[in-house]
N, C-alpha and C positions, 0 to 999 in steps of 0.2 A: 752880771750875777755876782753876788757877794760870797766870798769864800771865808769861812770861819772855822775855828775849832769848836768842839762841843762846849767847852768851858766859856769861850767868847760869846757863843750864841745864848747860852743860859744867862750869862752876865747881862747881856743886852736885854733879854726878856725881863730880868729882875729890875733893871733900870727903868725900862719903859712902863711896866705894868705892876711891879712889886713882887711878882712871882710868875713862873711859867703857867701856873694854873689859871691866871687871869689874862693871859695873852690872847690876842685876837689875830687870826690868820686870814689872808686874802687869797682867794682862788685866782691864779694868773689868767685864766681864760674868761671867766664871767664876772669876777669881782665880788662874788658872795663872800661875806665875812663870817667866820665861825670861831667858836671857842672850844676848849676841851669839854666844858660843861654841856655844850650843844650835843656832842657825841655821847657823853655819859647818859644824858637824858633819853637818848634813843637806844640805850643799852649796848652801845658800841664801844670799842677800844678808843679811849680818849686820845691816844697818840695818833690816830688817823686825822685829827684836826689840822695838823701841819703837813699832811701828805695827800689828803683827798678832799674834794669839794663836798660840802654838806649836801649838795644836790644829788649826789650818788645815792643818798639814803632818804631824801625828801623830794618826792616828785614835783612839788610845787616850786622848787628852786630852779629846775630846768637845766642842770649841768651835771656831768658825770666825770669831771676831770680828776686825774690823779698824777702826782709828781713821779710816780713809778712807771708811767706810760711812755710812749715813744717821744712825745714832746716835752717831757719833764715839766719844768715850770716856765717854759717859753722864754727862758733867759731873764725872768722877772723874780726869781726866787733866791735861795741861798744854798750853797753847797757846804755841808757840815762835815768836817773831818772827825771821824770817830776814833776812839782810842785803839780799836783793833785794826787800824790801818785800812779802813774802808770809808767810803763817803756816802752821804745821804743827801739827796736833793729834797728840799722842803719849801713850802710856800713862805712868802715873805710876811712879816708882821703887818697888820693893818693899822 
């Protein structure tokens, strides 16, 4: 698992995609790839894109994984250190 500060994670998203809004995230369980826009289109909080599989909200995708569950990201994600001294486990970039 990759450990990063929030600033490092945002900087990597900008280098890879130009902006976090363009980033693609991969579900560690099934491999579904989604974007913030995919979640916005469904009327959902776009920040779920890096924490929950799009399959949780789209029955055709067949997955309901979340990084906040018991398995986290199955060791395939990132652990982001937030300014308020807590950490957030998120899906990796696709």
